[in-house]
C-alpha positions in Angstrom: 106.3 92.3 104.4 107.1 92.9 100.9 104.5 93.2 98.3 105.1 92.3 95.0 106.3 95.1 92.4 103.7 95.5 89.9 103.4 95.5 86.1 102.3 98.4 84.3 101.4 98.3 80.5 100.3 100.3 77.9 100.1 99.6 74.2 103.7 101.7 74.3 105.2 100.3 77.6 105.7 97.4 79.2 107.4 98.6 83.3 108.9 95.6 85.0 111.0 95.0 87.7 114.2 93.9 86.6 115.7 90.1 86.3 119.2 89.1 85.6 118.4 88.2 82.4 118.3 92.3 81.7 122.2 92.2 82.5 123.6 93.1 78.8 120.7 95.0 78.1 121.1 97.3 81.1 125.1 97.0 80.4 124.8 98.4 77.0 122.2 101.0 77.8 124.7 102.4 80.4 127.3 102.2 78.5 126.1 104.9 75.9 127.1 108.5 77.1 124.2 110.0 74.9 122.1 107.6 76.9 123.4 108.3 80.4 123.2 112.5 79.7 119.3 111.4 80.3 119.9 109.0 82.6 117.9 110.5 86.1 120.1 108.1 88.7 123.8 106.5 89.2 124.5 103.4 87.1 122.5 100.3 88.3 124.2 98.1 90.4 123.8 94.6 88.6 124.6 92.5 92.0 123.1 94.8 94.2 119.6 94.0 91.6 120.6 90.0 91.8 120.5 89.8 95.3 117.7 91.4 96.5 115.9 89.4 93.8 117.7 86.2 95.2 116.7 87.9 98.5 113.6 89.4 99.1 112.9 89.5 102.9 113.4 92.8 104.6 117.4 91.8 106.3 118.5 89.7 104.3 119.8 91.8 101.0 122.4 94.4 101.3 122.7 96.8 104.0 121.0 94.0 106.4 
């Protein structure tokens, strides 16, 4: 069973799941060497995000 990812919101910040329309903005961020100095994770695999958004059930996304 997959639980929905909540959106968390404050006065200054909104955290929500990635969506396909975020691709250009994420690419721009990950193309900036200064930003990557502070990026705590490997660069985001946008194809994985797209696949997971289309196949949220366990066993249907990457890695089976």
